[in-house]
C-alpha positions as CSV (number, residue, x, y, z in Angstrom):
1,V,-25.6,-65.8,14.2
2,P,-26.7,-62.1,14.5
3,T,-25.2,-60.1,11.6
4,V,-22.7,-57.6,11.9
5,P,-23.7,-54.1,10.2
6,A,-21.4,-52.7,7.9
7,V,-18.2,-50.1,8.3
8,E,-18.6,-47.5,6.5
9,P,-15.4,-46.2,5.1
10,V,-14.0,-43.3,7.1
11,P,-12.2,-40.9,4.2
12,A,-9.1,-40.6,4.2
13,V,-7.5,-37.0,5.7
14,P,-5.2,-35.3,3.0
15,V,-1.7,-35.2,4.9
16,V,0.2,-32.1,4.6
17,P,3.9,-32.9,4.2
18,P,6.2,-30.8,6.4
19,I,8.0,-28.2,4.8
20,K,11.7,-28.6,3.6
21,F,13.2,-25.5,5.0
22,R,16.3,-26.6,4.9
23,E,16.2,-27.4,0.5
24,R,15.8,-24.2,-1.3
25,P,12.7,-24.9,-3.5
26,A,13.5,-25.9,-6.6
27,Y,11.1,-23.7,-8.3
28,T,12.5,-21.7,-11.4
29,T,12.6,-17.7,-11.0
30,D,13.1,-14.4,-12.3
31,A,15.3,-12.8,-9.5
32,Q,15.3,-9.5,-11.2
33,R,12.0,-7.8,-9.3
34,L,10.7,-4.6,-11.4
35,R,10.0,-1.6,-9.4
36,R,6.1,-1.2,-9.7
37,T,3.1,-0.5,-7.9
38,P,0.3,-2.6,-8.0
39,Q,-3.2,-1.9,-6.3
40,I,-3.8,-3.7,-2.9
41,D,-7.4,-5.1,-3.6
42,G,-7.6,-8.5,-3.9
43,V,-7.7,-8.6,-7.6
44,L,-5.0,-9.5,-10.0
45,S,-5.3,-7.0,-12.7
46,D,-3.7,-7.6,-16.6
47,G,-0.2,-6.5,-16.5
48,E,-0.2,-5.0,-13.1
49,W,2.0,-7.9,-10.8
50,D,5.1,-9.6,-12.3
51,P,5.5,-13.6,-11.3
52,F,8.4,-14.5,-9.0
53,Y,8.2,-18.5,-9.6
54,A,5.2,-21.1,-9.4
55,V,4.1,-23.9,-7.0
56,S,4.1,-26.7,-9.0
57,Q,3.7,-29.5,-6.6
58,G,2.2,-30.1,-3.4
59,P,-1.8,-30.4,-2.6
60,V,-2.4,-26.9,-3.7
61,R,-0.5,-25.3,-6.8
62,G,-0.1,-21.3,-7.8
63,V,1.9,-18.8,-8.6
64,V,4.3,-16.1,-6.0
65,Y,4.7,-12.5,-7.5
66,C,6.8,-9.9,-6.2
67,N,7.7,-6.5,-6.8
68,W,8.3,-3.2,-5.1
69,D,8.3,0.6,-5.3
70,D,10.1,3.3,-2.5
71,N,7.9,2.7,-0.1
72,F,6.5,-1.0,0.1
73,L,7.8,-4.7,-0.9
74,Y,4.6,-6.2,-2.3
75,L,3.5,-9.9,-2.2
76,A,0.7,-11.7,-3.6
77,V,-0.3,-15.3,-4.2
78,K,-2.8,-16.9,-6.5
79,S,-3.5,-20.4,-5.8
80,D,-5.7,-23.0,-7.3
81,G,-7.9,-23.8,-4.0
82,A,-8.5,-22.0,-0.6
83,A,-5.4,-22.5,1.9
84,G,-3.5,-20.3,4.0
85,V,0.0,-18.9,2.7
86,L,3.1,-18.1,4.9
87,L,5.8,-15.8,3.6
88,D,9.5,-15.7,5.1
89,L,11.2,-12.6,4.0
90,D,14.8,-11.9,4.8
91,A,15.1,-8.3,4.9
92,G,19.0,-7.7,4.6
93,G,18.9,-10.8,2.4
94,D,22.5,-12.1,4.2
95,G,21.2,-15.3,5.1
96,W,18.2,-16.9,7.7
97,L,20.3,-17.4,10.9
98,R,22.0,-13.3,10.6
99,G,21.1,-10.5,12.3
100,A,17.5,-9.4,13.1
101,D,15.5,-9.0,9.9
102,N,14.0,-12.8,9.3
103,L,10.2,-12.0,9.0
104,E,7.6,-15.0,9.2
105,L,4.1,-14.2,7.8
106,V,1.3,-16.5,8.6
107,V,-1.9,-15.2,6.9
108,G,-5.3,-17.9,7.7
109,T,-8.0,-18.3,5.2
110,T,-11.7,-16.8,5.9
111,A,-14.9,-17.4,5.3
112,N,-17.6,-15.5,4.2
113,G,-15.6,-12.9,3.0
114,G,-14.5,-11.8,6.2
115,V,-11.3,-10.5,8.0
116,P,-8.2,-13.0,7.6
117,S,-6.4,-14.0,10.6
118,V,-2.8,-12.7,10.3
119,A,0.4,-13.8,12.6
120,A,3.8,-12.7,12.3
121,R,7.1,-12.6,14.0
122,L,10.8,-12.0,14.1
123,L,13.9,-14.2,14.2
124,D,16.2,-12.3,15.9
125,A,19.6,-13.5,15.5
126,A,21.8,-11.2,15.8
127,N,24.1,-11.6,19.2
128,S,24.3,-15.6,18.0
129,K,23.0,-17.5,15.4
130,D,23.7,-20.5,17.6
131,T,20.8,-19.1,20.1
132,P,18.6,-17.1,17.9
133,S,15.1,-16.6,19.2
134,W,11.6,-16.0,18.1
135,N,9.9,-12.4,18.8
136,E,6.5,-12.4,18.8
137,T,5.7,-9.0,19.7
138,A,8.3,-6.9,17.1
139,I,6.0,-6.6,14.0
140,D,2.8,-4.6,14.1
141,V,0.7,-6.4,11.4
142,K,-1.6,-3.7,11.5
143,S,1.3,-1.8,9.6
144,I,0.9,-4.3,6.6
145,R,-1.6,-4.1,4.2
146,F,-3.2,-6.8,3.1
147,A,-6.2,-8.0,1.1
148,E,-7.3,-11.5,-0.3
149,Q,-10.0,-12.8,-2.1
150,M,-12.0,-16.1,-3.5
151,V,-13.2,-16.4,-6.8
152,N,-14.6,-19.7,-8.0
153,S,-11.8,-22.3,-6.9
154,T,-9.1,-19.1,-7.6
155,Q,-7.7,-17.7,-3.9
156,V,-6.0,-14.3,-4.7
157,L,-3.8,-12.6,-1.2
158,E,-1.7,-9.1,-1.5
159,L,0.0,-8.0,0.4
160,A,2.4,-4.3,0.8
161,I,5.0,-4.6,3.6
162,P,6.0,-1.4,4.0
163,R,10.1,-0.5,4.5
164,S,11.8,0.1,7.3
165,T,9.7,-3.4,8.6
166,A,12.5,-5.9,9.9
167,S,15.1,-3.1,8.7
168,L,13.8,-3.9,5.0
169,V,15.6,-1.8,2.8
170,L,14.3,-0.9,-0.4
171,R,16.1,0.7,-3.4
172,P,17.5,-0.7,-6.9
173,G,19.8,-3.2,-6.3
174,A,19.1,-4.3,-3.0
175,T,18.7,-8.7,-2.4
176,V,15.6,-9.7,-0.3
177,G,15.5,-13.4,0.9
178,V,11.7,-15.0,-0.1
179,R,9.9,-17.9,0.1
180,A,5.9,-18.9,0.0
181,E,4.6,-21.8,1.0
182,F,0.8,-23.2,1.0
183,L,-0.5,-24.1,4.3
184,P,-4.0,-25.8,4.7
185,P,-7.1,-24.1,6.0
186,G,-7.3,-22.9,8.9
187,P,-6.5,-20.0,10.8
188,A,-2.9,-18.5,11.5
189,S,-2.7,-19.6,15.0
190,A,-3.3,-23.4,13.4
191,Y,0.7,-22.8,12.4
192,V,3.0,-23.7,14.3
193,P,6.6,-22.3,13.6
194,T,9.7,-24.3,13.7
195,A,12.5,-24.5,16.3
196,P,14.6,-20.9,15.9
197,F,17.7,-23.0,15.5
198,E,16.2,-24.4,12.4
199,P,17.9,-22.9,9.2
200,H,15.4,-21.5,6.4
201,L,16.7,-21.1,2.7
202,L,14.9,-18.9,1.0
203,L,15.0,-17.4,-2.9
204,D,16.8,-14.4,-3.8
205,A,14.9,-11.6,-4.9
206,Q,17.1,-8.9,-7.0
207,L,15.2,-5.0,-6.5
208,V,15.6,-3.6,-10.0
209,E,14.2,-0.5,-12.0
210,A,14.4,-2.2,-15.0
211,H,14.3,-5.4,-16.2
212,L,17.5,-6.3,-18.3
213,T,18.2,-9.3,-21.1
214,S,21.6,-9.0,-22.4
215,V,24.0,-10.1,-24.6
216,P,28.1,-11.2,-23.5
217,G,29.8,-8.0,-23.4
218,I,27.1,-5.3,-23.7
219,N,25.9,-4.2,-20.2
220,P,22.3,-2.0,-20.8
221,R,20.8,0.2,-18.3
222,L,17.2,1.5,-19.0
223,T,16.0,5.1,-17.0
224,L,13.2,6.6,-17.2
225,S,12.3,10.3,-16.7
226,D,9.5,9.9,-13.9
227,Y,7.9,6.4,-12.1
228,K,4.8,7.7,-10.9
229,C,3.2,10.1,-13.9
230,V,-0.2,11.5,-14.3
231,P,-1.9,11.5,-17.6
232,G,-1.1,13.3,-20.6
233,Q,2.6,13.7,-19.3
234,S,5.6,13.6,-21.3
235,L,7.8,10.7,-20.8
236,F,11.0,10.3,-21.2
237,A,13.7,7.0,-21.2
238,T,17.5,6.5,-21.6
239,L,18.8,3.3,-23.0
240,E,22.8,3.4,-22.1
241,L,24.5,0.6,-24.1
242,Y,27.6,0.1,-22.6
243,N,30.2,-2.1,-24.7
244,Q,32.9,-4.1,-22.5
245,T,34.7,-5.5,-25.3
246,D,36.8,-4.2,-28.2
247,S,34.6,-4.5,-30.8
248,T,32.2,-2.6,-32.3
249,A,28.4,-3.5,-32.4
250,N,26.7,-2.7,-35.2
251,L,23.0,-2.2,-34.2
252,K,20.6,-3.2,-36.9
253,S,17.3,-1.3,-34.7
254,I,15.5,-0.8,-31.9
255,L,11.8,-1.3,-30.8
256,W,10.4,1.0,-28.5
257,A,6.9,-0.2,-27.0
258,G,4.2,-0.9,-24.4
259,Q,3.6,-4.5,-22.8
260,G,1.0,-6.4,-22.9
261,N,-1.8,-3.7,-21.3
262,S,0.4,-0.8,-22.1
263,A,0.1,-1.3,-25.6
264,N,-1.9,2.1,-26.3
265,A,-0.8,3.8,-23.5
266,V,2.7,4.8,-25.2
267,N,4.1,5.5,-28.8
268,T,4.8,2.4,-30.6
269,L,8.4,3.5,-32.4
270,R,10.8,1.2,-34.5
271,E,14.3,3.4,-35.6
272,V,16.6,2.1,-37.9
273,N,19.0,4.1,-38.1
274,V,20.9,3.5,-35.1
275,K,24.3,4.6,-34.4
276,P,26.8,1.9,-33.4
277,A,28.1,0.9,-30.2
278,L,32.2,1.4,-30.1
279,G,34.2,-0.5,-28.2
280,G,35.1,0.2,-24.8
281,K,32.3,3.1,-25.1
282,R,29.0,3.9,-24.2
283,L,25.6,4.9,-26.1
284,K,22.6,6.4,-25.1
285,L,19.5,6.0,-26.8
286,G,16.4,8.0,-26.2
287,Y,12.9,8.0,-26.3
288,K,9.7,10.0,-26.1
289,T,5.8,9.7,-25.5
290,V,2.8,11.7,-24.2
291,L,0.6,9.6,-22.0
292,P,-2.9,10.0,-23.4
293,E,-4.9,12.2,-21.4
294,N,-7.9,9.7,-20.5
295,L,-5.2,7.1,-19.2
296,P,-6.8,5.4,-16.4
297,V,-4.8,5.5,-12.8
298,G,-2.4,2.1,-12.7
299,S,0.7,0.1,-13.8
300,Y,2.7,0.6,-17.3
301,V,5.4,-1.0,-19.0
302,L,7.9,0.4,-21.6
303,T,10.1,-2.4,-23.2
304,S,12.9,-1.8,-25.7
305,A,14.3,-3.8,-27.8
306,V,17.2,-3.3,-29.3
307,E,18.9,-5.9,-32.5
308,L,21.8,-6.7,-33.3
309,D,23.4,-7.1,-36.8
310,N,24.3,-11.0,-35.5
311,G,21.0,-11.9,-35.0
312,K,21.1,-11.4,-30.9
313,M,19.1,-9.5,-28.8
314,I,19.2,-6.9,-26.1
315,Q,15.5,-6.8,-24.0
316,T,14.8,-4.2,-21.3
317,A,11.3,-3.3,-19.6
318,A,10.6,-0.5,-16.9
319,A,7.8,-0.3,-14.8
320,F,5.5,2.9,-14.7
321,S,2.5,4.2,-12.5
322,V,0.2,7.1,-13.4
323,V,-1.8,8.3,-10.7
324,E,-4.3,10.9,-10.1
325,P,-2.9,14.4,-10.8
326,V,-4.4,16.2,-7.6
327,Q,-5.6,14.6,-4.2
328,V,-7.9,17.2,-2.1
329,Q,-8.9,17.3,1.8
330,M,-10.6,19.7,3.5
331,S,-10.6,20.7,7.3
332,T,-11.9,24.2,9.5
333,D,-10.6,25.7,12.6
334,P,-12.5,25.7,14.6
335,E,-13.6,22.2,14.9
336,P,-16.4,22.6,16.6
337,V,-17.4,26.2,16.2
338,A,-19.3,27.8,18.9
339,I,-21.9,30.4,18.1
340,L,-21.9,33.7,19.9
341,G,-22.5,36.7,17.7
342,T,-21.7,36.9,14.1
343,T,-18.3,33.5,14.5
344,K,-15.4,33.7,11.6
345,L,-14.8,30.3,10.9
346,S,-11.6,28.8,8.6
347,V,-11.9,26.8,6.3
348,N,-8.4,25.1,4.5
349,V,-8.4,23.5,1.3
350,D,-5.4,21.2,1.1
351,V,-4.3,20.1,-2.4
352,F,-1.7,17.2,-2.9
353,S,0.0,17.9,-6.8
354,A,1.3,14.8,-8.5
355,V,1.9,16.9,-11.3
356,P,5.2,17.5,-12.7
357,N,7.1,20.8,-12.5
358,H,4.1,23.4,-11.4
359,F,0.2,23.2,-10.5
360,R,-1.7,26.1,-11.0
361,G,-5.3,25.8,-10.5
362,D,-8.6,27.5,-9.4
363,I,-10.1,26.9,-6.1
364,Q,-14.0,26.9,-5.3
365,L,-15.9,26.9,-2.0
366,S,-18.7,24.9,-4.4
367,E,-20.9,24.1,-1.8
368,L,-22.0,26.0,1.5
369,P,-24.8,26.9,3.9
370,A,-26.9,30.1,2.0
371,T,-26.5,32.3,5.3
372,W,-22.7,31.9,5.7
373,E,-20.3,34.7,4.1
374,V,-17.6,33.5,2.7
375,D,-14.4,35.8,1.4
376,G,-13.9,35.5,-1.9
377,S,-15.2,31.8,-2.6
378,K,-12.2,31.5,-5.4
379,R,-8.8,31.5,-4.8
380,V,-6.2,30.7,-7.4
381,L,-3.2,27.9,-6.1
382,N,0.1,27.6,-7.5
383,I,2.3,24.7,-6.3
384,E,6.1,24.5,-7.7
385,H,7.1,21.3,-7.4
386,E,5.9,17.4,-7.6
387,D,4.8,15.5,-5.2
388,A,4.0,18.6,-3.0
389,H,0.9,20.2,-0.8
390,G,-0.4,23.7,-1.1
391,V,-3.1,25.1,1.2
392,A,-6.2,27.4,-0.3
393,R,-8.1,28.8,3.2
394,F,-10.9,30.4,3.0
395,N,-12.8,33.0,5.8
396,V,-16.6,32.2,6.6
397,K,-18.9,34.5,8.8
398,L,-21.5,32.5,10.2
399,P,-24.5,35.1,11.5
400,S,-25.4,34.9,14.7
401,S,-28.7,33.0,14.4
402,T,-27.2,29.6,13.1
403,Q,-28.2,26.8,15.2
404,P,-26.5,24.2,16.4
405,G,-26.1,21.2,13.9
406,N,-23.8,19.8,11.1
407,F,-23.6,21.3,8.0
408,Q,-22.0,19.4,4.8
409,I,-19.0,22.5,2.9
410,E,-17.5,21.6,-0.3
411,A,-14.7,22.3,-2.1
412,T,-13.9,21.8,-5.9
413,V,-10.6,22.0,-7.8
414,T,-10.5,22.5,-11.3
415,F,-7.3,21.9,-13.3
416,K,-6.8,21.6,-17.1
417,G,-10.5,21.1,-17.5
418,R,-11.1,18.3,-14.9
419,Q,-12.3,19.1,-11.6
420,W,-12.1,17.3,-7.9
421,K,-14.2,17.1,-5.1
422,A,-13.5,17.1,-1.0
423,R,-16.6,17.7,1.4
424,T,-16.6,18.2,5.0
425,V,-19.1,18.7,8.0
426,V,-18.7,21.6,10.2
427,H,-20.4,20.9,13.8
428,V,-21.9,24.0,15.1
429,V,-23.0,24.6,18.9
430,R,-24.2,27.7,20.7
431,A,-21.9,29.2,23.2
432,D,-24.6,31.0,24.7
433,A,-26.8,28.3,25.4
434,V,-27.9,28.7,28.3
435,P,-27.7,24.7,30.4
436,T,-30.7,23.2,32.1
437,P,-30.0,23.7,35.9
438,A,-29.7,20.0,37.1
439,P,-32.8,19.2,39.7
440,A,-32.6,19.8,42.9
441,A,-32.2,17.3,45.2
442,P,-35.1,15.9,47.8
443,A,-34.2,17.2,51.3
444,P,-33.3,14.3,53.0
445,A,-36.2,12.8,56.1
446,A,-35.6,13.9,59.4
447,V,-34.5,11.2,61.7
448,P,-35.8,11.0,64.8
449,T,-33.6,10.3,67.4
450,P,-33.1,7.7,69.1
451,I,-34.3,6.8,73.6
452,V,-32.0,4.8,75.2
453,P,-33.8,3.3,78.9
454,G,-32.3,5.3,81.9
455,T,-31.6,8.1,79.6
456,P,-33.9,11.4,80.9
457,A,-35.7,13.1,78.0
458,A,-34.6,16.3,76.8
459,P,-37.0,19.2,77.9
460,P,-39.0,20.8,75.7
461,A,-38.2,23.6,73.5
462,S,-38.8,27.3,75.3
463,P,-41.8,28.9,72.9
464,A,-40.4,31.6,70.9
465,P,-41.0,35.1,71.9
């Protein structure tokens, strides 16, 4: 009897259950989504994001994050393994099968640090929710900023979806529907969308300027004087308590502090002599801190905790970003510049200032070819408003002997002892260069006249006199 070879067992292929879009995800969420500006770099820095909910079931588990500012809705997903990510977004927060504001975004996995594939489609149910349709070309995926990184067995995906995408409105008090699901590893094209008429139930994300935990009858509101700050800036905060009851609420203390990585960014202050919140009245409590001059660029959170005499707590938190005070760009005119005798060149140094109230700095051309002459190498630039531009212009003369080529020039901006540099390249050509004539084409060879049989030959040419 011949021996039958043993059959190797076939490894089981994990089966991913279909996503139950008709059921709202049963995850514990924090609906208040704080205004905050994270960096889209594939790294979840400490204190940079606020978690929305945790995915605790399924073959892949992880955490979904969500924040916003005036320009972007920020979403991030951290998973415990490689996985594709599906994001459903109801920009108007009015239900999936309503309007034309329902965005589905799929981000595939990548290998060896490549760029992941992205697919975006818009569900259009503006005319009727009974006849919706997927629009595969309505969203330009290039407008969405994203970064993905795999470190050991942890995958991080960060996205910034610009405002006005799918009618997305970003303002305090707005509600956006959000849902994130994990997919098997692979390209974005591997996911097959549901039928257009299939309802999707999402989770509500409420856009807020401050995260609030109140007590019955007292409505808190925390505002900052500036949400985009520079190092060394004074930051003010106002906590307003609206007592909607008829009884006076006695306040035991209020504690102002930085949360997490913000502990050293703001002053910790505890006040014990706090006015009571009278019934039917509003009480305003103020706070001031000076941000350190060496505070790194990033996102920070200021918290306030009010303890009532009955032991209850009112807690609030607001985020602010620290940005570079100055951004510098350079340009030249004309570009390229053609040399014909002594030639003039205009050098423009464009300064964007995030400094509150008023910027006054020195602008200097710090690097220039030795033979080029500049009409005053230093300018004083004043920018009257925060988040505004100013331009310093320099007139430069290039000698007639300047040869063609690329020349680097540099500008330095000095403000409060710090310096910012910008560089650009001037492309020089010669207007008086004599073009090399093209070689003359060879004369065509003479073609003999064919002689047809039966045709008399042409008479010989007469000799020249």
